[in-house]
Backbone bond lengths (Angstrom), bond angles and torsions (degrees), N, CA, C in turn:
res aa  C-N    CA-C-N  psi(-1)  N-CA   C-N-CA  omega(-1)  CA-C   N-CA-C  phi
1 X - - - 1.515 - - 1.503 112.01 -
2 X 1.383 115.13 -44.76 1.443 120.01 179.26 1.505 114.17 -59.21
3 X 1.354 117.67 -41.21 1.525 118.75 178.61 1.484 108.45 -67.06
4 X 1.327 119.98 -41.96 1.458 121.45 -178.34 1.507 110.90 -63.12
5 X 1.343 117.91 -33.35 1.491 118.86 172.62 1.431 113.56 -67.70
6 X 1.361 118.17 -43.43 1.462 122.64 177.75 1.583 108.07 -59.05
7 X 1.310 115.00 -47.50 1.483 116.40 -175.75 1.457 115.94 -75.25
8 X 1.326 115.78 -9.49 1.475 120.53 179.71 1.521 117.16 83.43
9 X 1.375 112.01 15.35 1.448 116.30 179.21 1.564 112.22 -85.00
10 X 1.306 114.98 -19.19 1.535 124.42 174.35 1.534 106.34 -127.81
11 X 1.290 115.85 138.83 1.458 120.99 175.12 1.498 108.49 -96.63
12 X 1.331 118.16 120.35 1.544 119.79 175.43 1.530 107.10 -63.24
13 X 1.356 114.33 154.41 1.415 122.79 171.88 1.536 112.60 -61.72
14 X 1.351 113.10 -38.17 1.447 117.46 -178.29 1.512 105.74 -165.56
15 X 1.328 115.87 167.80 1.441 122.67 175.33 1.565 109.87 113.32
16 X 1.332 113.44 -157.56 1.428 121.93 -173.45 1.494 111.01 -147.11
17 X 1.395 116.11 137.07 1.453 120.44 175.36 1.483 106.71 -121.50
18 X 1.319 114.83 116.76 1.470 122.09 178.07 1.486 110.22 -121.01
19 X 1.315 120.52 136.49 1.454 123.89 179.96 1.512 109.47 -134.20
20 X 1.270 116.97 117.20 1.536 124.23 -179.40 1.451 111.53 51.60
21 X 1.331 117.43 46.64 1.395 121.45 176.84 1.504 118.16 86.59
22 X 1.335 116.01 -7.70 1.571 121.15 -178.20 1.459 106.17 -102.88
23 X 1.366 113.77 133.46 1.427 121.71 176.59 1.508 106.06 -84.41
24 X 1.302 119.98 117.39 1.482 126.20 178.95 1.502 112.15 -94.96
25 X 1.335 113.98 -32.59 1.465 121.65 177.04 1.506 110.44 -151.87
26 X 1.300 115.67 138.13 1.442 121.70 174.12 1.530 107.42 -150.17
27 X 1.239 120.20 108.19 1.442 124.08 -178.98 1.524 113.52 -64.44
28 X 1.298 117.40 -33.84 1.475 123.58 -179.17 1.560 110.38 -71.13
29 X 1.269 114.67 -36.82 1.498 118.75 178.58 1.506 116.05 -92.84
30 X 1.326 114.96 -9.03 1.505 119.28 -178.23 1.516 111.64 77.75
31 X 1.324 121.14 22.26 1.443 121.61 -179.81 1.523 104.76 -91.71
32 X 1.324 111.99 134.40 1.482 121.55 176.57 1.468 110.72 -154.60
33 X 1.313 118.50 81.01 1.527 121.26 -175.32 1.546 109.73 -64.83
34 X 1.228 117.34 138.36 1.417 122.32 175.76 1.595 111.42 -63.26
35 X 1.267 117.83 148.96 1.523 116.85 -177.06 1.488 112.95 -52.93
36 X 1.305 122.06 -41.23 1.530 121.83 -178.14 1.520 111.52 -70.31
37 X 1.384 120.92 -10.05 1.377 122.30 177.89 1.541 113.96 -101.19
38 X 1.319 115.82 1.39 1.486 122.17 -174.71 1.481 113.02 -88.45
39 X 1.314 119.75 -14.77 1.422 127.41 -179.87 1.534 113.66 56.30
40 X 1.324 114.36 45.98 1.472 121.31 175.21 1.445 112.19 -122.68
41 X 1.335 113.85 142.56 1.531 118.99 177.51 1.503 103.43 -102.49
42 X 1.280 119.02 134.67 1.462 122.57 -178.56 1.599 107.99 -120.37
43 X 1.350 112.88 114.22 1.443 116.41 175.81 1.550 109.60 -98.62
44 X 1.299 113.60 104.92 1.465 125.53 -178.81 1.552 109.86 -65.14
45 X 1.285 116.74 162.22 1.502 123.72 175.40 1.453 112.15 -54.08
46 X 1.372 115.28 -43.45 1.456 119.10 -175.68 1.533 112.38 -106.23
47 X 1.368 114.30 22.41 1.416 124.94 170.30 1.537 118.09 66.29
48 X 1.365 119.50 -17.02 1.433 126.85 169.80 1.572 111.75 52.95
49 X 1.253 118.93 42.56 1.436 122.37 177.94 1.570 106.97 -77.65
50 X 1.321 117.45 153.88 1.452 122.50 177.14 1.532 106.78 -77.46
51 X 1.295 122.76 114.57 1.502 120.88 -173.89 1.531 113.36 -67.11
52 X 1.262 116.56 -25.33 1.529 119.38 179.16 1.545 114.58 -90.50
53 X 1.326 115.80 10.46 1.441 120.28 -179.02 1.469 109.76 -117.25
54 X 1.296 117.48 148.49 1.526 120.97 174.96 1.502 111.02 -76.59
55 X 1.240 117.91 175.31 1.533 123.33 177.34 1.532 104.90 -57.11
56 X 1.262 119.55 -53.57 1.525 124.55 -177.43 1.524 106.77 -54.42
57 X 1.285 119.07 -51.63 1.526 123.27 -176.10 1.496 110.82 -64.72
58 X 1.342 118.98 -41.80 1.460 120.67 170.64 1.529 116.18 -53.65
59 X 1.372 111.20 -46.20 1.515 112.81 178.59 1.484 111.31 -70.84
60 X 1.356 121.42 -38.27 1.363 122.86 176.45 1.527 113.80 -59.35
61 X 1.329 117.78 -29.50 1.470 123.32 175.23 1.508 114.13 -57.09
62 X 1.387 115.23 -27.87 1.413 119.06 175.28 1.481 119.02 -85.73
63 X 1.321 117.79 2.02 1.479 124.73 -173.62 1.603 112.49 -94.90
64 X 1.280 118.73 6.58 1.487 124.37 -173.61 1.626 112.08 -52.04
65 X 1.315 115.26 -35.35 1.389 119.11 -178.25 1.542 114.62 -77.63
66 X 1.332 117.59 -16.96 1.413 122.51 179.20 1.488 116.00 -80.11
67 X 1.346 119.90 154.01 1.485 119.57 172.63 1.482 110.02 -59.24
68 X 1.349 117.50 140.86 1.456 122.75 -175.77 1.505 115.96 -49.72
69 X 1.367 114.84 -37.95 1.495 118.73 -175.78 1.555 111.86 -73.92
70 X 1.422 116.82 -19.38 1.466 118.91 179.99 1.348 115.18 -92.65
71 X 1.402 122.04 -11.63 1.469 126.52 -173.65 1.495 112.37 -58.95
72 X 1.306 119.39 -52.21 1.412 123.98 -173.92 1.531 114.13 -59.92
73 X 1.378 114.22 -50.18 1.467 121.05 -178.22 1.507 109.74 -65.98
74 X 1.365 122.66 -37.17 1.351 124.01 178.52 1.511 113.87 -69.24
75 X 1.353 115.07 -33.14 1.485 119.48 176.60 1.486 107.03 -68.43
76 X 1.368 121.60 -40.33 1.420 123.80 -179.64 1.528 109.10 -62.36
77 X 1.263 116.15 -43.31 1.500 121.88 178.36 1.521 112.06 -57.08
78 X 1.290 117.59 -38.40 1.476 126.82 177.00 1.522 108.70 -68.96
79 X 1.305 115.68 -43.99 1.475 119.99 175.22 1.538 112.03 -55.59
80 X 1.256 114.65 -43.83 1.491 118.84 179.22 1.435 108.21 -69.81
81 X 1.318 119.62 -48.78 1.519 122.70 -171.64 1.494 111.76 -63.88
82 X 1.359 118.41 -33.36 1.467 123.86 -178.60 1.533 113.96 -96.59
83 X 1.240 114.86 17.29 1.541 123.58 175.03 1.564 109.08 53.51
84 X 1.366 112.47 49.37 1.453 113.69 177.35 1.532 113.51 -113.08
85 X 1.332 114.81 11.90 1.541 120.82 178.28 1.470 105.41 -59.19
86 X 1.398 112.40 133.93 1.516 122.04 -178.91 1.469 109.91 92.48
87 X 1.315 119.03 -13.50 1.512 118.28 -177.66 1.523 110.14 -109.85
88 X 1.312 116.20 3.46 1.479 120.01 -173.72 1.535 115.46 -52.27
89 X 1.361 116.66 -32.94 1.503 121.29 -177.05 1.542 110.73 -99.57
90 X 1.357 118.71 11.39 1.394 118.06 176.06 1.496 112.40 -88.14
91 X 1.284 119.18 151.02 1.496 124.80 177.73 1.607 106.25 -93.12
92 X 1.354 119.31 156.43 1.405 121.38 178.77 1.590 115.97 -47.41
93 X 1.266 115.17 -42.09 1.498 118.31 -179.56 1.563 111.03 -60.03
94 X 1.301 117.11 -23.13 1.463 120.99 179.09 1.494 115.94 -90.77
95 X 1.303 113.87 3.68 1.536 117.30 -175.92 1.580 109.22 -111.98
96 X 1.324 114.94 156.40 1.427 123.24 175.47 1.481 105.77 -73.17
97 X 1.362 117.02 170.41 1.451 121.04 174.59 1.509 114.47 -61.11
98 X 1.293 114.93 -37.90 1.492 121.10 179.13 1.559 111.08 -67.34
99 X 1.272 116.57 -39.74 1.455 125.00 177.32 1.559 109.14 -66.54
100 X 1.321 113.41 -40.98 1.502 112.33 175.73 1.442 112.93 -66.83
101 X 1.295 117.20 -39.81 1.545 119.79 179.23 1.522 110.35 -61.69
102 X 1.350 115.35 -44.84 1.481 117.25 177.15 1.450 114.31 -60.46
103 X 1.314 115.01 -37.86 1.494 119.71 177.57 1.529 113.00 -63.42
104 X 1.364 114.05 -44.32 1.458 121.32 175.76 1.478 112.30 -62.52
105 X 1.314 116.60 -42.77 1.562 118.38 176.17 1.476 111.19 -66.63
106 X 1.357 120.65 -36.65 1.469 121.50 175.95 1.449 110.26 -62.32
107 X 1.322 120.98 -41.18 1.435 124.35 179.45 1.482 112.53 -65.59
108 X 1.310 116.14 -39.29 1.405 121.80 178.93 1.578 110.21 -67.63
109 X 1.320 115.23 -43.97 1.465 120.75 -176.28 1.511 113.90 -68.28
110 X 1.381 114.08 -36.07 1.509 118.87 -178.15 1.559 109.81 -65.38
111 X 1.341 117.04 -20.35 1.491 118.65 177.23 1.506 111.50 -87.21
112 X 1.315 116.73 3.56 1.474 122.07 173.79 1.556 112.46 51.23
113 X 1.304 118.22 58.54 1.446 118.80 -178.22 1.600 112.80 -78.76
114 X 1.259 114.55 154.73 1.485 117.75 178.43 1.555 110.40 -75.84
115 X 1.371 116.57 -20.62 1.434 120.24 -176.86 1.490 106.44 -149.15
116 X 1.339 116.51 147.70 1.465 125.72 174.46 1.519 108.20 -116.56
117 X 1.352 116.39 126.42 1.452 121.73 176.70 1.483 108.19 -110.97
118 X 1.320 116.05 122.79 1.457 125.54 -179.46 1.495 114.04 -111.11
119 X 1.364 116.14 115.47 1.458 122.77 -172.00 1.478 108.04 -105.81
120 X 1.302 120.07 100.66 1.442 124.88 172.77 1.562 107.79 48.93
121 X 1.345 113.59 49.86 1.440 118.90 -171.88 1.570 116.63 -60.55
122 X 1.330 115.36 -18.40 1.425 117.65 -175.24 1.540 114.21 -111.92
123 X 1.380 116.74 2.45 1.416 116.29 -173.81 1.499 120.03 -61.39
124 X 1.385 116.37 -21.69 1.439 117.37 -179.30 1.457 113.42 -93.66
125 X 1.349 121.34 5.01 1.411 122.12 -174.21 1.490 114.47 -103.67
126 X 1.325 118.97 150.22 1.473 122.96 175.47 1.517 108.04 -65.58
127 X 1.346 118.32 163.52 1.507 120.88 -176.47 1.479 113.95 -61.24
128 X 1.360 122.08 -41.12 1.420 122.51 175.15 1.545 114.17 -59.03
129 X 1.303 116.38 -52.09 1.506 122.76 179.76 1.538 106.92 -62.88
130 X 1.300 117.99 -45.04 1.479 121.26 179.57 1.565 109.64 -53.12
131 X 1.316 121.13 -50.28 1.439 124.93 -179.08 1.528 107.14 -61.13
132 X 1.278 121.46 -46.61 1.461 122.95 -177.86 1.567 110.35 -64.55
133 X 1.334 115.86 -42.40 1.463 118.47 -179.59 1.526 112.55 -69.51
134 X 1.382 116.27 -35.69 1.463 120.54 174.16 1.564 109.94 -58.49
135 X 1.292 115.41 -42.42 1.494 118.15 -177.40 1.570 110.71 -66.25
136 X 1.351 113.42 -43.90 1.532 119.12 178.72 1.504 109.70 -64.38
137 X 1.345 117.83 -42.61 1.436 118.75 176.96 1.431 113.66 -60.38
138 X 1.384 116.16 -44.98 1.435 120.85 -179.22 1.539 109.80 -58.21
139 X 1.303 118.26 -49.15 1.474 121.99 173.12 1.503 112.31 -50.99
140 X 1.280 118.97 -50.05 1.463 123.99 180.00 1.539 113.01 -60.54
141 X 1.333 115.06 -44.28 1.479 119.24 -179.90 1.516 115.49 -69.00
142 X 1.349 116.16 -24.98 1.495 118.54 179.08 1.515 108.43 -68.41
143 X 1.388 120.34 -27.35 1.445 126.10 179.71 1.462 109.93 -86.68
144 X 1.312 121.80 -27.78 1.447 126.36 -172.77 1.567 112.01 -63.89
145 X 1.323 118.97 125.03 1.466 117.68 -171.90 1.598 109.75 -84.11
146 X 1.329 120.95 -13.72 1.448 120.04 -177.58 1.432 117.66 -92.13
147 X 1.283 116.42 -171.70 1.461 123.25 176.63 1.551 110.13 -74.22
148 X 1.308 118.30 149.21 1.415 123.42 177.11 1.503 108.47 -136.08
149 X 1.279 117.14 125.93 1.477 120.29 179.11 1.572 108.34 -125.30
150 X 1.257 113.40 120.41 1.475 122.95 -177.21 1.524 112.02 -114.33
151 X 1.348 111.47 127.36 1.531 117.55 179.62 1.599 104.24 -111.92
152 X 1.326 113.78 128.23 1.403 121.90 175.35 1.595 111.85 -149.19
153 X 1.267 116.84 149.83 1.430 115.93 -174.91 1.595 113.67 -88.48
154 X 1.311 112.79 145.27 1.494 115.98 179.65 1.506 111.07 -63.22
155 X 1.368 112.29 143.68 1.507 119.52 177.79 1.529 106.21 110.17
156 X 1.247 120.21 -5.36 1.503 122.24 176.46 1.502 108.21 -113.88
157 X 1.340 117.78 87.52 1.441 124.86 172.47 1.525 110.45 56.27
158 X 1.369 111.89 60.73 1.503 119.48 -176.14 1.523 112.58 -57.38
159 X 1.357 114.24 -38.48 1.472 115.22 -175.55 1.518 116.18 -60.30
160 X 1.456 115.83 -37.68 1.402 122.14 175.60 1.474 111.05 -67.02
161 X 1.295 122.33 -40.57 1.416 124.67 178.76 1.488 111.61 -60.30
162 X 1.410 115.35 -40.44 1.449 118.55 -179.78 1.449 112.07 -66.88
163 X 1.312 121.50 -14.81 1.476 119.88 -179.38 1.489 107.65 -112.90
164 X 1.306 118.34 9.66 1.589 117.31 -174.22 1.532 108.92 -80.76
165 X 1.339 119.86 -19.16 1.457 118.16 -175.97 1.521 112.14 -150.24
166 X 1.275 113.68 173.81 1.473 120.68 -176.16 1.560 105.61 -78.09
167 X 1.259 118.84 -37.04 1.509 120.85 -172.72 1.546 110.15 -127.16
168 X 1.308 116.01 136.23 1.486 123.40 -172.20 1.473 106.69 -130.48
169 X 1.312 117.95 130.54 1.425 125.63 170.34 1.432 111.92 -119.91
170 X 1.352 117.29 126.00 1.409 120.17 -179.59 1.547 110.22 -102.05
171 X 1.269 121.15 114.61 1.459 123.99 -176.79 1.521 107.89 -99.63
172 X 1.308 119.39 124.27 1.450 125.00 -176.35 1.495 106.35 -120.45
173 X 1.302 115.10 119.98 1.459 123.62 177.70 1.554 109.42 -132.20
174 X 1.298 112.48 95.48 1.522 117.51 -171.62 1.460 115.10 57.27
175 X 1.336 124.01 -118.54 1.440 126.27 177.74 1.452 111.49 -88.84
176 X 1.318 120.49 -7.48 1.504 121.49 -173.07 1.475 106.55 -102.19
177 X 1.346 111.53 116.39 1.454 122.42 -178.78 1.540 111.48 -113.98
178 X 1.294 118.77 142.36 1.491 118.73 178.32 1.547 107.99 -149.69
179 X 1.284 112.16 152.94 1.490 121.01 175.17 1.499 109.74 -97.80
180 X 1.300 120.77 138.69 1.457 124.95 162.10 1.477 105.71 -111.98
181 X 1.285 118.66 123.34 1.455 123.09 -174.01 1.539 105.18 -121.14
182 X 1.308 120.78 129.39 1.414 125.01 176.96 1.519 110.59 -121.92
183 X 1.339 115.97 136.61 1.513 116.91 -176.70 1.559 105.90 -77.58
184 X 1.260 119.02 -20.18 1.494 121.46 177.06 1.474 109.59 -129.89
185 X 1.309 119.96 168.11 1.468 120.91 -179.86 1.468 109.89 -88.06
186 X 1.355 117.65 108.61 1.423 118.29 175.91 1.497 109.72 -67.75
187 X 1.363 118.73 154.41 1.420 118.61 179.38 1.539 110.49 -63.38
188 X 1.329 114.31 -40.76 1.524 119.68 173.91 1.486 108.84 -163.83
189 X 1.308 116.68 142.81 1.440 117.92 167.09 1.465 116.45 -85.57
190 X 1.305 120.40 -39.35 1.442 123.59 176.70 1.535 106.85 -142.97
């Protein structure tokens, strides 16, 4: 829910959402930036790839903000960076879970967001692939200059989550507990 509020997919009843000094939502001031103006990339649990588009086309879908002449070369750079070479013409149904995740991350990265929101990014993967993808994601996030917020439920490798970022918030709501991990200190979440 918190990530959806930050991304602008759900409007809070009241309060304030601020990310890296930018007010995204403030009920008292009437501020409610549209999702496309928030400069956040949201990686959903199921990656939300367009099933009728190839890897290249999915990545190109994230380049709308770039000048037309730069889109293709930047998409190719992301294909190389996320180890998707040779898979450019494959559709999501032809990809493994890890390949789908890398495609989704490439699409998010190509849009140059100020923040990346990761929602239970590994929940659909088996334990071997989960470990491999966590390592790849950790490498990617070390190089990423923006804010990163990761949501994951307690009980799934807590020790790694506690070392995943500089700042950790544990949200507890009844029996449902979740970590929010940020690689940098956001000015405020709410």
